[in-house]
N, C-alpha and C positions, 0 to 999 in steps of 0.2 A: 504494500500500500504506500502511495506517495505521501511524503511529509510536507509537500508544498501546498500552501493554502490557495484555494481557487480564487481567481480574479473576480471582482464584482463590478462589471461594467453595465452599460445600458443594453437592453435587448436589441435596439436599433440606433441608427444615427441619421441626422438630417442636416441640411444646410439651413442655418438660422438667420443669416444675414449676408449681404453682399455689398461691396464698395469698390469704386474704381477711381483712378486718377489718370487724366490725360494731360501731358505737358501743355503749357499755354501757347507755344508756338505752333501754328498750323502751316504746313508746308504743301502748297499746291504742286501739281505736276510741272508747272512752268519752271519752278526752281530746279527740279530734276533735269529738265531739258537743257539747262545751262552747261551740263557736263557730259551728256550723252546725245548721240544722233538718233532722235526718235521724235514722236509727236504725242500730244495729249490724247488724240484719238486712238493711237496704237496702244498706249498704256491702259486706257480705259477698256479697250476691246480685249486685251490679253489678260487683264487682272481684275478689272472692275474698280480700280483704285483711282480716286480723284484727288484726295488729300491724305496726309498723315501728320502725326504730331512728332516733333523732335524736341528732346529735352535740352534745357539750358545747363550750364555747368552746375548750377545750384540744384537742379532736379536730378539728383543722384538716384541710383537704384534704391538705396535706403530711404531717401527722402520721399520718393514717390510711393514706396511701400508703406511708409508711416501714414501718409495721407489716405491711401486706399484702406488701410487697416482700421483707421479711426472711423471711417464711414461704415465699414462692415460691422464693427463692434456696436456702433450706435444703432444700426439697423437690426441687429440681433438682440439688443438689450442686454448685452453681456459686458461686464467690466473687464479691463485689462488684467486685473488681478486674478480673474477666474480662468485665464488661459493657461492650460497645462502643457501645451506644445506649440511651437511655431515652425511651420514647414515652408520654405521658400524655394520655388522653382525658378531658375534663371540660368542663362548661358552667358550673360553679359556683365557679371560682377567680376571685376578684374583682379581681385585679391584671391589667390588660391586658398589662403587661410588668414584669418578666421572666417567662418561662415558669416555672411551678412545677416542671417537670421538672428544671431545673438545681438547684433547692434539694433536691429529693428525691435526685438523683444524689450530691450532696455529703454529705447526711446518712446515706446508706447506705454511704458510703466507696467509691464507684465510680470514683474517680480523675477522668479528664477525658473522659468519653464524650460523644458527640453527645447532645443533650437538647432536646426540643421538645414543645409541647402541640399537640393537634388538637381541633377542635370539630366533632363529627359526631353530637351528641345521643346517642340511645339505640343508634345503630349504631356508636358510636365504638370499642367494643372490636374489632369486626370490621374496621374501617378500620386500627386500630393493628396488629392481627394480620397483616393483609395487607402492610403496610409492613415489619413486622419480618421476615416470611418473605423478602421481596425483598432486604432488607439482608444476611441470612445467606447466601442463595443467590448474590447478586452479589459478596459478599466484603467489604462495607464494615464488617461487624461479625460476630464469631463468635457472640456471645450478645447478645440484645436483651431488655430488660425492658419489658413492655407493661403499663400500669396504666390501669384504668378507675376513676374516683373521683368521687363527688359529695357535696355538702352541700346537697341540694335543699330541706331545711327552711328554708334562708335565702331561697329563692325561692318559697316556698309562701304563698299567700293563704289564711289559715285561716278566712276568712269566705266563700270561694268554695265553694259547695256541690258544684260539679262536679269540683274538683281537690284540695280540702283533705285528703282521705283517701288520696290516691294515693302521695305521694312519701316516700321514706326516704333515709337517708344510709349511706355505706359505701364501701369500696375493695376492689377485686379486682386481682390481679396474676398475670402468667404470665411465665416465662422461655422465650424461643424460642432454639433452638440448632440445630446441624447434625444431619443424619440421613442414613443410608445408604439409606433407602427413603422413598417418598412418605408423609407423615404430616399434611400440611395441603393440602387440595385447592384447586383454582382457586376464586377468590372471584367470586360474582355480586353485584355492587354497582351502585348508581346513585342517582339523585335525581329528584324530581318537584317542581321549584321552583314550579310553578303552584299547589301546595297548601301553600306555605310559611306561609300565615296560619292554618293549622289548629292548629299548635302554635307558640307564640311567647312572647316576653317582652312583658308588657303595655305597658311604656313603655321606649323606648330610653334608654340612660344619659344621652345628651346632653340629651334633653328633660327627664328627671327632674331633672338637676342645674340646669336653668334655671328650675325652679319655685320660687316664694317660699312654701314651706311648704304643708301641707295635702295634698300629693300622696302617695299610698301608695307605699311602696318597691316597685320593679319585682318582678313575680312571673311565674310561668309560667302561661299559660292555654291551653286547647285547646278545639276543637270536638269534643266527645266522640264523637258519633254518626258524624261524617265520618271521624274517625281510626279508629274501630272498624271501619267498613265497609271502609276502605282496607286495614287490617291483615289482616282476615279473608279478603277476596277476593283481594287482590293479593300478599300476602306468602307465601301457600301456593304460588303460582306461582313466586315467587323461590326458595323452599325446594326445590321440585322441580327447578328449573334447576340449583341447586347440587348436588343428587344426580346429575343427568345429567352435569354437568361433571366430577364425581369418578368417574363410571363405575360407580355403584352404584345399587341399588334400596332401597326402604324395608325390604325383607326382610333386607338386609345391615346395617342400622342396629342399634346396641345402645342408643343414648341420643339423646334429642332435647332440646336446650337452647335454647329460644327466649328472646328478651328478656322479662323478667318485668314486663310492663306491666299485665296483666289476665288473670285466670283464664279468663274467657269467651273471650278471644282465643286463649289457649293451647289450650283444649278444642276450639274451632272448627278450628284449624289441624291438630290431631291427627286430627280427623274427616275434613277435606278431603284430607289427605295419605294417609288410610287406613293409619295406622301400625299394625303388628301389635301384639298384646298384649304380646309379649316386649320391646318397646322401652320403656326407662325414660324418663319425661318429667319434666323439672324443673318443679316448682311452688313454687319458693322465694318467690314473690310473697306467699304467704299470711302469712308472718311477717317479711318483709323489705320489702315494698312495692316500688314502682318506684324503682330506684336508677340509672336511665338507663345510662350507660356502664359502671357497675360491676355491672350485674345478671347478665350472662352469666358472668364469672369467679367471682362470688360463688356463683351457682347451681352452677357446675362444682365449685368447692371443696367445697361441702356434699355433693354427690352422692358424691364420692370419699371424703370424711371419714366419711360414714355407711355406706359400703359399698353404696349403691344403684347405684353405677357403679364400675368397676374399671379399673386401668391396662391400656391396650391396647384398650379399647373404642372402637368407631367411633361418633362423635357428629356430628350435624348441629347447627350453631349458626347462629342468625339474629337480627340486631338490626335495629330499625326505629324511626324517630321523627322528631323535628323536622327540617324541611328541605324537604319530607320526604325522608329518606335511608334507605338500607337496605344491608345486607351479609350474605351467607350463605356458609358454606363447610362442608366436612366435614373433621373432624380426628380424629386418634388421641389419646385421652386419655393424659395422662402417668402 
């Protein structure tokens, strides 16, 4: 017989509140066209992006996260002292250590919670959400703060015609807490490491640091067509698996919140999944661009703030990106 005392967590977990922060500077396509040979029409037709937000020096990864977290905590009615863990998903915090999660926890007044960063690219929010749910159900924390945050403008090659227009900055946060009924479904997640070169940093940090000048600062690059085909054909299957795992059909959905990578990918997934007309689809990419780990919580926050979605709606969320990695689940909106 085991001598270990069983954990006493909540039977289920749910999203209690959401908050977002977009940098004050809005960057239209015209600014991008100053450094690449393209057109506003081409950018819009290929990606659906018209504007994006770029952070100022003061709008750091930590600063944006603190703003988004404050809104999420207020929305949830949870005090910072009640947070038992802070999980931050980001690929654009330039300190290898310490984790930015510890700084954020301190700045919001959370006391001494567990705090750590994860790197799962554009699927990072889904990974963090899954970890948070497990912590609440297992009993390691009653409330968990999950943050997706990026300053991808720091990792954008403005002379790369294939990617210069894609990326934006911002932070999105949610508070996960106990629930008496299922409100976060099983997660369908995974990776396909054989495709890791399709989205990557151009030069590893150690190689860049060893160069004697003349080397461009590392940026994000991708094989656009390969990523597009993978996202369109494979991620619709993953989304369907998440619906099946939650025991619902597309007819039961109220909202669809995919990673905001590209409008064509979003529209293709809607078509492949055969979503009914009553399902609200997040298309935040048009004015926010691709914010990687921040895109899903930012899109969620905007849908709720504008009334396009409402508390209690059933939403399918799916993130996918560098790795290649993915995560999809069905949630009840806060």
